[in-house]
C-alpha positions as CSV (number, residue, x, y, z in Angstrom):
1,M,22.0,34.5,29.0
2,D,18.3,34.7,29.8
3,A,17.7,31.3,28.4
4,M,20.3,29.9,30.7
5,K,18.7,31.7,33.7
6,D,15.3,30.4,32.8
7,A,16.6,26.8,32.5
8,Q,18.3,27.1,35.8
9,K,15.2,28.5,37.4
10,K,13.1,25.7,36.0
11,V,15.5,23.1,37.4
12,I,15.4,24.7,40.9
13,E,11.6,24.9,40.8
14,T,11.4,21.3,39.9
15,A,13.7,20.3,42.7
16,I,11.7,22.3,45.2
17,K,8.4,20.7,44.0
18,T,9.9,17.2,44.2
19,A,11.1,17.8,47.7
20,E,7.8,19.3,48.8
21,D,5.9,16.3,47.3
22,N,8.2,13.8,49.1
23,A,7.7,15.7,52.4
24,G,3.9,15.6,51.8
25,T,3.9,11.8,51.7
26,M,5.7,11.8,55.1
27,A,3.0,13.8,56.8
28,P,0.2,12.1,58.6
29,A,-3.3,12.8,57.0
30,P,-4.6,15.2,59.7
31,L,-1.5,17.4,59.4
32,K,-2.0,17.8,55.6
33,M,-4.8,20.2,56.1
34,L,-2.3,22.7,57.6
35,F,-0.1,22.8,54.5
36,P,-1.7,26.0,53.2
37,C,-1.4,27.7,56.6
38,C,2.2,26.8,57.4
39,G,4.0,27.3,54.0
40,G,3.4,24.0,52.3
41,P,4.6,20.5,53.3
42,M,8.2,21.5,54.2
43,G,7.1,24.4,56.4
44,T,4.4,22.4,58.1
45,L,6.7,19.4,58.9
46,K,9.4,21.8,60.1
47,K,6.9,23.3,62.6
48,F,5.7,19.8,63.6
49,E,8.9,17.9,63.5
50,C,7.7,15.5,66.3
51,V,5.5,13.7,63.7
52,I,8.5,12.8,61.5
53,P,9.6,9.2,62.1
54,A,13.0,9.0,63.8
55,D,14.5,7.1,60.9
56,K,13.5,9.8,58.4
57,K,14.5,12.9,60.5
58,D,18.0,13.2,59.0
59,D,16.6,12.9,55.5
60,F,14.0,15.5,56.2
61,N,16.5,18.0,57.7
62,K,18.8,17.6,54.7
63,A,15.9,18.1,52.3
64,Y,14.6,21.1,54.3
65,E,18.0,22.8,54.2
66,S,18.4,22.1,50.5
67,V,15.0,23.6,49.8
68,Q,15.7,26.7,51.8
69,G,19.0,27.2,49.9
70,Q,17.2,26.7,46.6
71,K,14.5,29.2,47.5
72,E,17.2,31.7,48.4
73,K,18.8,31.2,45.0
74,L,15.5,31.9,43.3
75,K,15.1,35.1,45.3
76,N,18.5,36.3,44.1
77,M,17.9,35.5,40.4
């Protein structure tokens, strides 16, 4: 049972890391220095949504909601 939880936890953490890395590439260079202050790339871009290109806003919003859901699952494990 614990091995299964550990495996699931690892998969969720990997998915979160991948989404954060993808969001980090979307951010303009000056905004990257705010990542530690605003909760990483996803949190920073959520606060400064105006810098996300219009054609990537839908993708970002889906990824953000997905990451938030996965973080919630990790809390409940």
